[in-house]
Structures are given as C-alpha cells and as structure tokens.
N, C-alpha and C positions, 0 to 999 in steps of 0.2 A: 246409294253408296256402291261403288264398284266391287265386284267379286273376282275371284280367280278366273272365272270364265270370260271376263272382259279384257284380260291382258292379251298382248300379242307376243308371238315368239321372240325371245331375247329380252323381253321387258321384265324388269324387277319391280317388286312392290313389298311394302311392309304389311304384315298381317295386323289388322285392327281388332277383329273379333272372329270367333269361330262359333257357329250355331248349328242347330240340327238336333237329331235324336241323340240322347245321352251316350248311347253305345258308339255312334259315329264320332262324336266329339272326343270321347276317350281314345278311340282308335287313332285319330289324327294326332292327339297329344303323344301317344306311344310312338308314332312315326317321327316325332320331333317338331311338329307344327304347333307354335305357341304365339300368342299375341306379342307383337314386337319383333318377331322373327322376319328376316328378309328372305323372300323366295324369288326364284326366277322361273318364268314360264318358258318351257323348252319347246314343246311341240304339241300338235293335236294328231290323234290317230287319223288314218285316211278317211274314215267315215264320220269324223268329227267328235267321236267319243270313244275312249277317254282322252283326257289331257295328261301331259307329263310336265312335272315341275321339279325343281331342285331346291332343297332346303338344307343349307350347309353342304355336307358331303353326301347327302342322301337324295336319290332320284325316286320320285313317287308317281304312280299313275292313279289318277282319280277320275271317277265318273263325273260327268258334268253336274249331275244332281248333287253329288257330294261337294264339289267345288263351289256350287252356288251358295253354300252356307258360310264360306270363308270370305269375309269382307276385307278389302285391302286398300292401301293408299299407294298408287303407282309412284315410282321414283323417276 
C-alpha cells in the first residue's frame, strides 16, 4: 500500500489509514489529517527529509518516518 512518502510533488491522494504510535496518530488528527481526507504532496526538503504536504488550507511538514504510517490512494 502506498504511503505519503511514495507521492511526487504536485500529486494528490486520499488518506486510507493512519498508523503508528498513538501519540503520533493523535497529533496528526489534531493537524486535520483524517481517513478520507485529500492531501497534496508539495515538496521535499533539500536533504530529503522532511516532506511538506497540504491538507485543506493547512501546510504540514512531516518527517519521513511519520509519513510512512499514512497509507494513501493516489488520485
């Protein structure tokens, strides 16, 4: 199953599931990431970590380790 890390800049996807440590999952929910939400992959930092995504009107930077727990369906 693809994760946020597998997306390319400008690509959108629907979140299918969010996994990981309970504290991380809670934090992602607080940022507005939910199953069914559409996100857009914006860019990767120059050294490859973190990545930047947009969920609604919110831009988030996530470490690749955090993004690996977010399974998506590319659009």
